[in-house]
C-alpha positions as CSV (number, residue, x, y, z in Angstrom):
1,X,-7.4,28.0,44.7
2,X,-7.9,27.7,48.3
3,X,-6.4,30.0,50.6
4,X,-3.7,27.9,51.5
5,X,-2.9,26.9,48.1
6,X,-2.8,30.7,47.3
7,X,-0.2,30.9,50.0
8,X,2.3,27.8,48.8
9,X,2.3,29.5,45.3
10,X,3.3,33.0,46.4
11,X,5.2,32.2,49.6
12,X,8.9,32.8,47.9
13,X,7.2,36.4,46.9
14,X,6.2,37.3,50.7
15,X,9.7,38.0,51.6
16,X,11.0,39.2,48.2
17,X,13.2,36.7,47.9
18,X,12.8,36.3,44.0
19,X,14.0,39.2,43.4
20,X,16.9,38.8,45.9
21,X,17.8,35.3,44.6
22,X,17.8,34.2,48.3
23,X,16.6,31.0,49.8
24,X,14.6,30.7,52.7
25,X,12.5,27.8,54.5
26,X,9.9,26.9,52.6
27,X,7.0,24.5,54.9
28,X,5.1,23.1,51.7
29,X,7.9,22.2,49.7
30,X,10.0,20.7,52.9
31,X,6.6,18.2,53.9
32,X,6.9,16.7,50.2
33,X,8.4,14.3,51.3
34,X,5.4,13.4,54.0
35,X,2.4,13.0,51.8
36,X,1.9,9.4,52.1
37,X,1.9,9.9,56.2
38,X,-0.4,13.1,55.2
39,X,-2.9,10.4,53.3
40,X,-3.0,7.9,55.7
41,X,-3.7,10.5,58.8
42,X,-6.9,11.6,56.4
43,X,-7.8,7.9,55.9
44,X,-7.5,7.1,59.7
45,X,-9.8,10.0,60.6
46,X,-12.3,8.6,57.7
47,X,-12.0,5.1,59.1
48,X,-12.9,6.6,62.5
49,X,-15.1,8.4,61.4
50,X,-17.3,5.1,59.4
51,X,-20.6,3.8,61.5
52,X,-20.8,0.2,61.8
53,X,-24.1,0.2,60.4
54,X,-22.6,1.8,57.1
55,X,-20.4,-1.2,56.8
56,X,-23.0,-3.6,57.7
57,X,-25.1,-2.1,54.6
58,X,-22.0,-2.8,52.1
59,X,-22.5,-6.5,52.5
60,X,-26.4,-6.4,52.8
61,X,-26.5,-4.7,49.5
62,X,-23.4,-6.2,48.0
63,X,-24.9,-6.3,44.1
64,X,-25.7,-2.9,44.1
65,X,-22.4,-1.4,46.1
66,X,-20.3,-4.1,43.9
67,X,-22.2,-2.9,40.6
68,X,-21.7,0.6,41.7
69,X,-17.9,0.1,41.8
70,X,-17.4,-1.8,38.8
71,X,-19.1,1.3,36.8
72,X,-16.6,3.6,38.4
73,X,-13.3,1.7,37.9
74,X,-14.5,0.9,34.4
75,X,-15.5,4.4,33.3
76,X,-13.3,6.8,34.9
77,X,-10.1,5.4,33.9
78,X,-11.6,4.8,30.0
79,X,-12.9,8.7,30.5
80,X,-9.8,10.2,31.3
81,X,-7.5,8.1,29.2
82,X,-10.0,9.0,26.1
83,X,-10.1,12.6,27.1
84,X,-6.5,12.8,27.1
85,X,-6.3,11.6,23.6
86,X,-9.1,14.0,22.6
87,X,-7.5,16.9,23.5
88,X,-4.0,15.8,22.7
89,X,-2.2,15.6,25.8
90,X,0.8,14.1,25.9
91,X,4.1,13.6,28.8
92,X,3.1,14.5,32.1
93,X,-0.4,15.9,31.6
94,X,-1.3,12.6,30.1
95,X,0.0,10.4,32.8
96,X,-1.7,12.8,35.4
97,X,-5.1,12.7,34.1
98,X,-4.8,9.4,33.8
99,X,-3.8,9.0,37.6
100,X,-7.1,11.2,38.1
101,X,-9.4,8.6,36.6
102,X,-8.0,5.6,37.8
103,X,-8.1,6.3,41.9
104,X,-11.2,5.6,43.9
105,X,-13.9,8.0,44.6
106,X,-13.6,11.1,47.2
107,X,-15.6,11.2,50.8
108,X,-16.6,14.6,49.6
109,X,-19.3,13.2,47.3
110,X,-21.0,11.5,50.8
111,X,-21.1,15.3,52.0
112,X,-22.5,16.6,48.4
113,X,-24.9,13.7,48.3
114,X,-26.9,14.6,51.2
115,X,-27.2,18.2,50.0
116,X,-28.4,16.4,46.8
117,X,-31.1,14.7,49.1
118,X,-29.7,11.7,47.4
119,X,-29.4,8.2,49.3
120,X,-26.5,9.0,51.9
121,X,-26.1,5.7,52.9
122,X,-25.6,4.1,49.4
123,X,-22.9,6.7,48.3
124,X,-21.1,6.1,52.3
125,X,-21.3,2.0,50.9
126,X,-19.8,3.0,47.3
127,X,-16.8,5.2,49.0
128,X,-16.1,2.4,51.1
129,X,-16.2,-0.3,48.7
130,X,-13.9,1.5,46.3
131,X,-11.7,2.8,48.7
132,X,-11.0,-1.3,50.3
133,X,-11.1,-2.7,46.5
134,X,-8.5,0.0,45.6
135,X,-5.1,-2.0,46.3
136,X,-6.5,-4.8,44.2
137,X,-8.1,-2.6,41.6
138,X,-6.0,0.5,40.9
139,X,-2.8,-0.8,40.3
140,X,-3.5,-2.9,37.5
141,X,-6.0,-0.1,35.9
142,X,-3.2,2.0,36.2
143,X,-0.9,-0.2,34.5
144,X,-3.0,-1.0,31.9
145,X,-3.5,2.4,31.2
146,X,0.0,3.8,31.3
147,X,1.7,0.5,30.2
148,X,2.9,1.8,27.0
149,X,3.8,5.4,28.0
150,X,5.6,4.4,31.6
151,X,8.3,1.6,31.2
152,X,8.1,-0.8,34.0
153,X,5.3,0.7,35.8
154,X,5.3,-0.5,39.6
155,X,2.0,-2.4,40.1
156,X,3.7,-3.9,42.9
157,X,4.9,-0.7,44.5
158,X,1.2,0.9,44.2
159,X,-0.5,-1.8,45.5
160,X,1.7,-1.6,49.0
161,X,1.7,2.0,49.0
162,X,-2.7,1.7,48.8
163,X,-2.6,-0.9,51.2
164,X,-0.3,1.1,54.0
165,X,-1.9,4.4,53.2
166,X,-5.6,3.8,52.6
167,X,-6.7,0.2,53.6
168,X,-4.7,-0.2,56.9
169,X,-5.7,3.5,58.3
170,X,-9.4,3.1,57.5
171,X,-9.9,-0.4,59.0
172,X,-7.6,0.7,61.9
173,X,-9.6,3.9,62.6
174,X,-12.8,1.9,62.5
175,X,-12.0,-0.7,64.7
176,X,-10.3,2.0,67.0
177,X,-13.9,3.8,66.9
178,X,-15.7,1.0,67.8
179,X,-13.3,-0.3,70.7
180,X,-12.5,2.9,72.4
181,X,-15.3,5.3,73.0
182,X,-13.3,8.2,74.2
183,X,-11.4,7.8,70.3
184,X,-15.1,8.0,68.8
185,X,-15.9,11.0,70.8
186,X,-12.5,12.9,69.8
187,X,-12.7,12.0,66.2
188,X,-16.5,13.1,65.6
189,X,-15.5,16.6,67.1
190,X,-11.9,16.6,65.0
191,X,-11.8,14.2,62.5
192,X,-13.5,15.7,59.6
193,X,-11.7,18.9,60.0
194,X,-7.9,17.2,60.1
195,X,-9.1,15.0,56.9
196,X,-10.2,18.3,54.9
197,X,-7.3,20.4,56.0
198,X,-4.7,17.5,55.2
199,X,-6.2,17.4,51.9
200,X,-5.8,21.1,51.4
201,X,-2.2,20.9,52.6
202,X,-1.8,18.4,50.2
203,X,-2.8,20.1,47.1
204,X,-0.7,23.3,48.5
205,X,2.2,20.7,48.5
206,X,1.6,19.9,44.9
207,X,1.0,23.9,44.0
208,X,4.5,24.9,45.4
209,X,6.3,22.0,43.9
210,X,4.7,23.3,40.6
211,X,5.2,27.4,40.8
212,X,6.8,27.5,37.6
213,X,4.2,25.5,36.0
214,X,1.0,26.6,37.4
215,X,1.1,29.7,35.4
216,X,1.6,28.0,31.9
217,X,-0.8,25.6,32.8
218,X,-2.1,24.1,29.1
219,X,-6.2,25.0,28.5
220,X,-6.6,21.9,27.1
221,X,-5.5,20.3,30.1
222,X,-8.2,22.1,32.1
223,X,-10.7,21.5,29.1
224,X,-9.8,17.8,29.6
225,X,-10.2,17.4,33.3
226,X,-14.2,18.9,33.0
227,X,-15.0,16.8,30.6
228,X,-14.0,13.6,32.4
229,X,-15.8,15.4,35.5
230,X,-18.9,15.8,33.6
231,X,-18.7,12.6,31.6
232,X,-18.0,10.8,34.7
233,X,-21.4,12.3,36.0
234,X,-23.1,11.6,33.2
235,X,-21.4,7.8,33.3
236,X,-23.0,7.3,37.0
237,X,-26.4,8.4,36.1
238,X,-26.2,6.1,33.2
239,X,-25.3,3.4,35.3
240,X,-27.7,3.8,37.6
241,X,-30.3,3.7,34.9
242,X,-29.1,0.7,33.8
243,X,-28.9,-1.0,37.3
244,X,-32.9,0.2,37.9
245,X,-31.8,2.0,41.1
246,X,-34.1,4.7,42.7
247,X,-33.6,8.2,41.8
248,X,-32.2,8.8,45.2
249,X,-29.4,6.1,44.6
250,X,-28.6,7.2,41.1
251,X,-27.6,10.7,42.9
252,X,-25.4,8.9,44.9
253,X,-23.6,7.2,41.9
254,X,-23.5,10.0,39.7
255,X,-21.8,12.2,42.6
256,X,-19.5,9.2,43.7
257,X,-18.4,8.2,40.1
258,X,-17.6,12.2,39.0
259,X,-15.5,13.3,42.3
260,X,-12.3,11.6,42.4
261,X,-10.4,10.9,45.4
262,X,-7.5,13.5,44.0
263,X,-5.7,14.0,46.7
264,X,-4.9,10.4,46.8
265,X,-4.0,10.9,43.2
266,X,-1.6,13.8,43.9
267,X,0.3,11.6,46.6
268,X,0.6,8.6,44.2
269,X,1.8,10.7,41.3
270,X,4.7,12.5,43.3
271,X,5.8,9.2,45.0
272,X,5.8,7.7,41.6
273,X,7.1,10.1,39.2
274,X,10.0,12.5,39.3
275,X,8.3,14.9,37.3
276,X,6.2,16.8,39.6
277,X,3.8,18.0,37.0
278,X,2.4,14.6,36.8
279,X,0.6,15.7,40.3
280,X,-0.6,18.9,38.9
281,X,-4.0,17.5,36.7
282,X,-5.0,15.8,40.2
283,X,-4.9,18.8,42.2
284,X,-7.1,20.8,39.7
285,X,-9.4,18.1,39.6
286,X,-9.9,18.7,42.9
287,X,-10.9,22.1,42.4
288,X,-13.0,21.7,39.6
289,X,-15.3,18.6,41.0
290,X,-15.9,20.2,44.1
291,X,-17.3,23.2,42.1
292,X,-19.4,21.1,40.0
293,X,-20.5,18.9,42.4
294,X,-22.1,21.3,44.7
295,X,-23.3,22.9,41.9
296,X,-25.0,19.6,40.8
297,X,-26.5,18.9,44.4
298,X,-27.7,22.4,44.6
299,X,-29.7,21.6,41.4
300,X,-30.9,18.6,42.9
301,X,-31.9,20.3,45.7
302,X,-33.8,22.6,44.4
303,X,-35.5,20.4,42.3
304,X,-36.4,18.0,44.9
305,X,-38.2,21.0,47.2
306,X,-40.0,21.6,43.8
307,X,-41.0,17.7,43.4
308,X,-40.8,16.1,46.7
309,X,-43.3,12.9,45.6
310,X,-40.0,12.1,43.7
311,X,-37.9,11.5,46.8
312,X,-40.9,10.1,48.7
313,X,-41.3,7.1,46.1
314,X,-37.7,6.7,46.3
315,X,-38.0,5.8,49.9
316,X,-40.5,3.6,49.4
317,X,-38.9,1.5,46.5
318,X,-35.4,1.0,48.5
């Protein structure tokens, strides 16, 4: 658990409020209604940092980009649903793990792809594609997965939320950076910091809203989330082999699929469901996938240093 989330969890105990039964201002719970705007700010920063040439690359190699995106949006929901059933999850935990599997990939995969000596440009293309297509894909994937568990699932609301929280800010940020050099320069300095801190705060809000449930987490929920994460990596690498991608592009696809945008998942869950426990699996997944993704990226980096001919051959076959 990161430092901000620890503060969110222990906030009432700081001043002995729990013992006295007193109430006080809780900044984490108080900002719960602002999660959608926080995601929009994050996406605005990410769009502002998106280079023009990376957008061009999405269209230039659209078969491999759409192929990778299709693997992500098909394998991860199936893995999440299957893991939930396998480990006997029910109610909010089952809905929460499905939410984890249905959201697009996380921008953190781009950084870890660089550490892993993978194809960063392809990683950015995959993240861009999954993000832009999310309003068209995610609502229907969630409906298919949750239709029997959630009565009258609001497909239209999810579509609208993803448009204004994700697609519109990304496009706006990218256009602002292209049209306004001052904006581009400012976001290059602080954009990544703003995006990372916002995601950490969103996770902290979820932890604060579930203080009573965090200490009573189901072991099988954690096991199921880890299974989804590791199986997602396996699906990404196997999918890259089926598409006959070079090794460095397979690494990018592997990390992209295994690392979900859990910050978006928590925000969608908090906005769609009254039961705040549904958002907790996505929050937990954020920490888990960052840990496993970092370990995998370091292993690949070490392997590349020992066998540099693999990277050279990959560069020749792009």
